[in-house]
N, C-alpha and C positions, 0 to 999 in steps of 0.2 A: 622233481617228482610231479607227475601229472595229477591235477586236482580232480577229485571225484565228486560229481554233483548228483543229487537224488534224481531218479527217473521221473519223467512227467507222469502224473496220475498215481505215483507211488504214495504209500502212507507217509513217507518222510516229507515229500513235497507238500502234501495236504497239511501236515503239522506245521511246516515252515510258513506256508501262506496264512494259516490260521493265526499263528503268532503275530505276523505282520498286521493282519486285519485287526486283531484285538488290542494291540499295543500301539497303534498309530495315534499320534497326539490329537489330530483332528477327528471329530466324530464321523463315522461312516455307517450308512444304512443301505441295505439292499431291499428294494420294494417291488411289488408287482406293478404292472402297468396301471392298475386301478388305485394304487396308492397304499396298499396294505403292506405293513412291514414284515419282511421275511427274516432278516438278520440284522443285528445291531452290534457295534463293538463297545468296549469298555468306556471309551471317551464319551459316547452318547449318554450312557447312564450317569456319568459324572456331570455332563453338561446340564441335563434336565433334573437330576436328583432322584430319578426313579430307577428301580431295579429292572432287569430284563423282563421278569415276570409281570411287573406292573405295566411296563410299556406295551407288552403284547396283549394285555387284557384291558386296554383302554382305547377309546376312539381318539386318535392323535389330534383331531380337530378341536377337541375339548381344551387342549393346552395352547392352541394357536391364538394369538391376539386377534380379536374379532375383525378389526379393520384390515388385517393382512391375510384373510382367508383366501382371497382371489388373486394373490400376486403371481401365482404360477400359471394361471389359466392360458393367457395368450402365448407365452413362451413355450408352454408344454405342447400346445397345438402345432407350433412351428417345428418343434422337435419331432413330433410323431409324423409330421408330413415330410420329414427329411430335409427341411429348409435350413437346419442348423445341426451341428454335431453335439451341442450342449448349450447350457445357459446358466446364468447366475442371478440369484435374487437375494434381497435382504428381507428377512421376516422376523417378527417378534413372537416369542413363546413365553409361557408362564412356567417358571421353575416350580418345583414341588413346594418350596417355601413361600411361594406367592409373588416373588420378585419377577420383574420382566427382564428377559435376556434377548439381546439382538444377535442374530446369526446370519452369516453369509453362506448361502447354500449353492453348491455347484452341482448341477444335474447332468448326467449322461446316461446313455442306454447300454444295456448288455444285449448283444445280438446272438441269434441262433445261427447255426451253421449255414442255413439257407438265406441269411441276410435279413431276416425279420426280427424286430425287437422282442425280447422275452421278458426282461426285467429292467429296473432302473437302479443306478447308484447315486445316492445323495451324499455329498461331503459337507459337513457342518464346521464352520469356523466361528468361534465366539468373538464377536466384535463389539460387545457391550461397552467395554472401557473406551474404545475408539469413538463409538457413537456418543457416549456421554461427554467426551472431550469436545467433539464437534458441536454438540448442542450447547455446551458451556461457552465455546468460542462465539457461536452465533448470538447467544444472549449477551455476551460482553460487547460484541460489535454493535448490537442494537442499542445497548445502554450508552455506548460512546457516541453513536449517531444522535440519539435523543439529547444527550448532554451538549453536544456540539450545536445542535439546533437551538437549545435553550440559551447557550452562551452567545450565539450569534444574535438572537433576538434581544438578549440583555445588552449586548454591546451596542446594537442599533438604538435602543431606547436611551441608554446612558449618553451616547455621543450626541443624539438629537437634543436631549434635555440640556446637556452641558453647553451645547452650541447656542441654544436659546438664551440660557442664563448669562453666558459670557457676552452675548450680543446686547442683552439688556443693560449689563454693567457698563459696556462701552458707551451706549447711548446716554445713560445717566451721567457718566463722567463728562460727556460732551455738553449736556444741559448745564451742569455745574460750571463749566468753563465759560459758557455764554452768560449765565446769570451772575456769576461772581468772578469777574476777570482777574482779581487779585489772588484767586485761589491757586494759580499756577506758581506763586511764590512760596506756597506751603509745601514743606518737605514731605509731610504725610500724604498729601494729595499726589505728589510725584511718585511716591512709593506705591500708592494704590494703582495709578495708571500703569506702572511697570508690572505690577502683579496681574492686572487685567490682561495686559499684552501677553504675558507668559502663559496665562490660562488659555487664551485664544490659540496660542501656538500649540499647547499641549492637546487641546481639543481637536485641532487640525490633524495632529499626528495620530491620535486615537481614531479619528474618522477614517484615515487612510488604512490603518490596521484592521478596522472593523469591516472594511470592504473586501478583505481577502476571504474568498469562499472557495469551496470545491468546484472545480471546473467540470461542466457537463460535456460529454463527447460531442454534442451538437454544436458547441461553441468553438470547437477546434477547427482551424483552417490550415491549408497547406500554404506556407509563406516562403518567399525567396529570401534566404538569410543575407545574401550579398546586398540586395536592394535595401533591406532594412538597416544594415550596417552603414551603407552609403548615405542614407537619409539621416541617420543619427550623427554621422560625421559632419554633414552639411549643417545640421542644427546647432552644433557647437563650434562652428568654423571660427567665429569671432573670438571665443574663449581660447581656442587653440592658437590663434594668431597672436593674441595679446600675451600669451605665456610662452611663445616660441616652441609650441609642442608639435612634434611630427607624428602623424598617425598613418601607419602603413596597413593597408587592407590586402591581405593575401588570400582572401576567401574565394573559392570557386564560384563563378557567376551563376552556375546552374544548381547550386546546392540549396535544397529546400528543407524546412522543418515543419513540424506540426505544433501550432501555437495559436494563441489569441493575439491579434494585432496590437492591442493596447499593452498587453503584457510584454510582448517581444520588444516593442518600442522602449518601455520602461526599463527592461533588463539591460539592453544595450547602452542606453543613455546613462544609467546609473554607474555601470562599470567604467565607461569612458570618462565621465565627469569626476569619478573617484580617482582615477589614474592621474588626471590633471591636478585635482585638488591636493593630492598627497605626493606631488613632484618634489624632487630634491633640488636644492639651490646649488649643488656642486656640479651639475651637468645639465645640458639641455634635455628637457623631457621628450621621451620617445615611447610611443605605444605601438605594439605589434599585434595585429589581429589575424588569427589563423583558424582553420576548421578542418576536421577530418571525420571520417565515418568509421564507427566501430560497432559491430553487431547492429542493434536497433537504434543506436544513438548517433547524432551529430555532436562532436565535441568541439564547441566554440571556445577558443582561448583568447583571453585578453591579457597580454603581458606588458609590463612597464619597467622603467629603470628608476623608480621613485624611492621614497623613504624606506619602503619595506616594513614588514611586521615581525616582531619577535614571536615566532610560532611556538616556541617552548613555553613562553609566558602567556600568550593570548590565543593560541591555536584553537582552543575549545570555546572561545568567547566571541570570535569574529562576527558571527551572525546573530548574536543575541541583541535584544532591544536595548537601546540607550547605552551601548558600550562603545567607547572611542579609544583609540590607541595613539593618537597624536594630539598636539595642542592646537589644532586648527580651529579658528574662531567660529567657523560655520559647521563644525562637526557636531551632530546630535545623536548619532548612533542608531538611526532608524532606517536609512536607505538600504543597507545590506540585509537587514531583517526582512523588510518587505520584498526585496528582490529575491531572496532565497525562497520565500513562501510562494512567490509567483512561479519560480522555476519548478518547485516541488509539486505545485498544483497542476502543472502541465505534464507531470510524470517524469520529471528529470531530477537532476541533482547538481550541486556545485562543489568543486574541490579547489582549495587554495594552497599554493606553495609560495613561500616568501622568505627573503633574507634581508635583515636590517642593512640599510644603506646600499643595497644592490637592486632591489625591486621585487615585484610580486607578479604572479600569474594565476589568474582565475580560469578554471576549466569548467565550462557550463555545458552540462549534458542535456540535450533536447531531443525529443523523439524524432527519428528520421522519417521523412515523408515517403 
């Protein structure tokens, strides 16, 4: 059966459109070009807390937040000059109960048959909750930044003072050895010297951690990844030779990343030396270096056939400070912590896959140049 629709300009059509207008979720207002309200829907009354009678008998500017009175001005001029079909602004109003509400207003024109504007339509969306959440997030970010700055200052002061004190203790121990030669035979003095050495090592580690800071864009350079990898391989050539380690560099010679030179050096060297340090005695160590581009990242992979890591047991602890997973005498659990922080400060990330007695592969995501 053919559907029958109400005729245009018929009473049925008018009633139908009136229902849509009044029951629309967002507030809708029809205004004159001078800004006087001609018609408002139910949602506007709910939004501001006033009845239609109250709204039509008040100066609307009286409930606009004072600082937002002029937000329409420039955009309204462009609308009337025909330079835009509509515009949107955010504006604050006072609710009848005195609270402040944020609204997003979409403005467009109603045109006469001859093409000239006759009235305006304003559509109001309540964004108070969204704005409060945005303000809360900004405040939280500000607090975090301030806390990070205080922590950074605290770390610098602590490491500086500890370094001074540990240096003084080392000097005093030296004076005692010179003045009392037989003191070296004293077990307590020997324990004290070892404690001072451990303190100096700890202060050195803390100093390295305290140096990790947020990288500024001006510090970032475009660096050739292949060249930096080759330089790192050359730097550990003697270690690789002594351990019979084979390092294969499959990286494209033209591939570049965005990084800080010192950070990129440190990242590559740390993963290479770790791969050698945790080699397996069951086979000749082999390190495979590859890189590929995905979206905005260069994925630099360092794969080895070493001892591997039990991911189920240690997967969430690999990059934590002072965590070690093998009984290597030189392992202190700081290198990967610092390296991950360097990578993340450059806007990247690192992912590890590993299997015990098979090997590990670290995927380092660096911003593509």
